[in-house]
PAGU-711986 format. One record per atom (N, C-alpha, C): y, x, z. Coordinates in steps of 0.2 Angstrom, whole numbers, plus 5000, padded with zeros to 4 digits. Example, Ala and Ser with C-alpha at 12.3 -4.5 7.8 and 13.67 -1.06 7.14 Angstrom:
2
497250665039 497850625039 498450665039 498950645035 499550685036 500050645039 
END
This chain:
189
508750364910 508150404914 507550374911 507050414910 506350394909 505950374915 505650314915 505250304921 504550294919 504150284924 503450264922 503350204918 502950204913 502950144909 502750074912 502450074918 502350014921 502949984925 503450024925 504049994929 504449944924 504449884926 504849834923 505549844924 505949874919 506649894920 507049834920 506849774919 507249714919 507249684926 506849714931 506749684937 507049734942 507649724945 508049774949 507649794955 507249744958 506849764964 506249814962 505949804956 505449854954 505749924952 506349924949 506649984948 506750024954 507049984959 507250024965 506650044969 506050004968 505450024971 505150084968 505150084961 504950144958 505350204959 506050204959 506450254960 506550284967 506450244972 506650264979 506050254984 505450224982 504950214987 504250234984 504050214978 503350224976 503250304975 502750324979 502550394979 502850444983 503350414987 503750454992 503350454998 503150515001 502750525007 503050495013 502750445015 503050415022 502450395026 502350425032 501750425036 501950395043 502450355043 502550315050 502150255050 501850245056 501350185056 501650115054 502250105056 502550035054 502550025046 502750085043 502750075035 502050075033 501550115036 500850115033 500550045034 500750015040 500449945041 500749895036 501449895035 501749855030 501449865023 501349925021 501049935014 500349915014 499949925019 499249905019 499249825018 499649795022 499649715022 499849695015 500349725012 500549695006 500049715000 499749775000 499349794995 498649744996 498449725002 497949685002 498049614999 498649594999 498849534995 498849544988 498849604985 498949614978 498249594975 497649604978 497049594975 497049534970 496949544964 496849494959 497549474956 498149504958 498749494956 499149554954 499749554952 500149614950 500549634956 500649704957 501049724962 501749694961 502049684955 502649654954 502749584958 502249544957 502149484960 502249484968 501849534971 501949544978 502649574980 502849624976 503549654978 504049604978 504049554973 504549504972 504549454979 503949454982 503949414988 503949454995 504149514994 504149565000 504549535005 505149515004 505649495009 505349425012 505049385008 504749325011 504149345016 503749395014 503249415018 503549445025 504049485024 504349515030 504549465035 504849405032 505149355037 504549315040 504049305035 503449265038 503049305042 502949365041 502549405046 502949445051 503449415054 503849435059 504049515058 504249525053 504549595051 503949645051 503349625050 502749665049 502549695056 502749665061 502649685068 501849685070 501549745070 500849745071 500549705077 500949715083 500649675088 500649605087 501249575084 501249505083 500749485078 500649515073 500149495067 499449505070 499349555074 498649555077 498449495081 498949465084 498849415089 498949345086 499049335079 499149275076 498449235077 498549165078 498049125079 498049065073 497649015074 497648965069 498248925068 498748915073 499348885072 499748925067 499748995068 500149035063 499849045056 499149035056 498849035049 499048975045 499148915049 499348855046 500048865043 500448895048 501148905046 501248945040 500849005039 500849045034 500649005027 500148965028 499848935022 500348885020 500848865024 501348815022 501948845019 501948915019 502548955017 502548965010 502948935006 502948934999 503249004996 503549045001 503849104999 503349164998 502749155001 502249205001 501649184997 501149224996 500549214993 500049174998 499949114996 499549065001 498849065000 498549115002 497749125001 497449135008 497149085010 496849085017 496449145018 496049165014 495549225015 496049285016 496549295012 496949345012 497349345019 497649285021 497949285027 497549295033 496949265033 496449285038 496349355039 496249385033 496049455032 496649505035 497249475034 497849515036 497849525044 497649465047 497649465054 497049515057 496449505054 495949555055 496049625054 496449635048 496549705047 497049735052 497549695054 498049715059 497649735065 497149695067 496749715073 496449775072 496149785067 495749845065 496249905065 496849895062 497349945062 497549975069 497549925073 497749935080 497149985083 496549965082 495949995085 495950075082 496150075076 496150145073 496750185076 497250155077 497850195080 497650215088 497250175091 497050185098 496550245097 496150245093 495550295092 495850365090 496350365085 496550425082 497250445084 497650405088 498250415090 498850385086 498650375080 499050345075 498650335068 498850285064 498550275058 498650335053 499250365054 499350425050 498850485051 498650495058 498150545060 497550525057 497350455057 496750435054 496650455047 497250445043 497250455036 497150535035 497450575039 497350645038 496650665038 496250635042 495550655042 495250645035 495550605031 495250605024 495650645019 496350655020 496750685015 496850755017 496750785023 496950845025 497750865024 498150805024 498850815023 499050835016 498550835011 498750865005 498950805000 499350824995 499550774990 499150784984 498850734981 498450744975 498950714969 498850754964 499250734958 498750714952 498750654950 498350624945 498650564942 498450554936 498650494932 498150464929 498250404927 497750364923 497050344926 497150344933 496550324937 496650264941 496150224943 496250174948 495850184954 495450224954 495050244960 494850324960 494650354965 494450414965 493950424972 493650484973 493250494978 493650484985 494250494985 494650484992 494650414993 494850374988 494950304989 494250264990 493750294987 493050264988 492950274996 493050334998 492850355005 493250315010 493850315009 494350275014 494150205014 494050175008 493850105007 493250085011 492750135010 492150125013 492150125021 492550165023 492650175031 493050115033 493550095030 493950035032 493549975032 493149965027 492649905027 492149905033 491949965034 491449975040 491749955046 492349965047 492749955053 492949885053 492849845048 492949775048 493549745044 493949795040 494449765036 494149735030 494549695027 494449655021 494949665016 494849655009 495349665004 495549735004 495149775005 495249855005 494749885000 494649854994 494249894990 494549954987 494149994984 494350064982 495050064977 495050014973 495650004969 496249984973 496249944978 496749924982 496949984986 496450024989 496650084993 496950134988 496750144982 497050194978 497750174977 497950114975 498650094975 499050104981 498650094987 499050104993 499150184994 498750224992 498850294993 499350324988 499450284982 499950304978 500650284981 500650224984 501250194986 501550234992 501050264996 501350305002 501350375001 501250394995 501450464993 500850514994 500250494995 499650534996 499450554989 499450504984 499250524977 499950514973 500150564970 500750564966 500450554958 500650494956 500450474949 501050464944 501650484946 502150474941 501950504935 502050474929 501950494923 502250554921 501950594916 502250664915 502950664912 503150604909 503850604906 504350564911 504050544916 504550504921 504950564925 505550544926 506050584929 505850604936 505350564939 505150584946 504450624946 504250634941 503550674941 503650744944 503250754949 503350814953 502750854953 502250834948 501650874948 501750944946 501550994950 501751064948 501451094942 500851064940 500651084933 501051064927 501351004928 501850974923 502451014923 502751024929 503351064930 503251134927 502751164928 502651224926 502651234918 502351184915 502351184908 503051174905 503451134909 504151114907 504551184907 504451224912 504851284913 504651334907 504051324905 503851374899 504151354892 504451294892 504751274886 505451304884 
END
């Protein structure tokens, strides 16, 4: 099977992520929070690095329990800083807690984080490749930053939107490409 060129086929975790998760539309708030937390740790690193540490993050971050993460204090920050299984960057750890608190506030205001996202996406899937930002990621990043989130620049948010299935970026020759314009050309062959 042909996969997207970025997928390291020597890493079973990465292959499974590509084949079963990346770009699959999932709008439950627990998943949306997990992916936002993980994507924020990607800043300056590769997604493969973060993905390889996902199970350690899940353990260290109490199963990505939003309520618990939002309530973390200095003792938990020190515990996370000492955890060799995760990315130990104090600024990112502190941001993850602040982002959890903001995520909660957004859920209270909109009923869910998914509802908040729909105010930007109109529940549409966008098909595009070869980009790292777009007007959608710019606008969402700007709003999240205004609300107090950190490590949510447009590039990180674009990757997040790809991960949760809002932007479908599977390459044209990938077996998972579902872009109707590509599929239409294949039917004409």
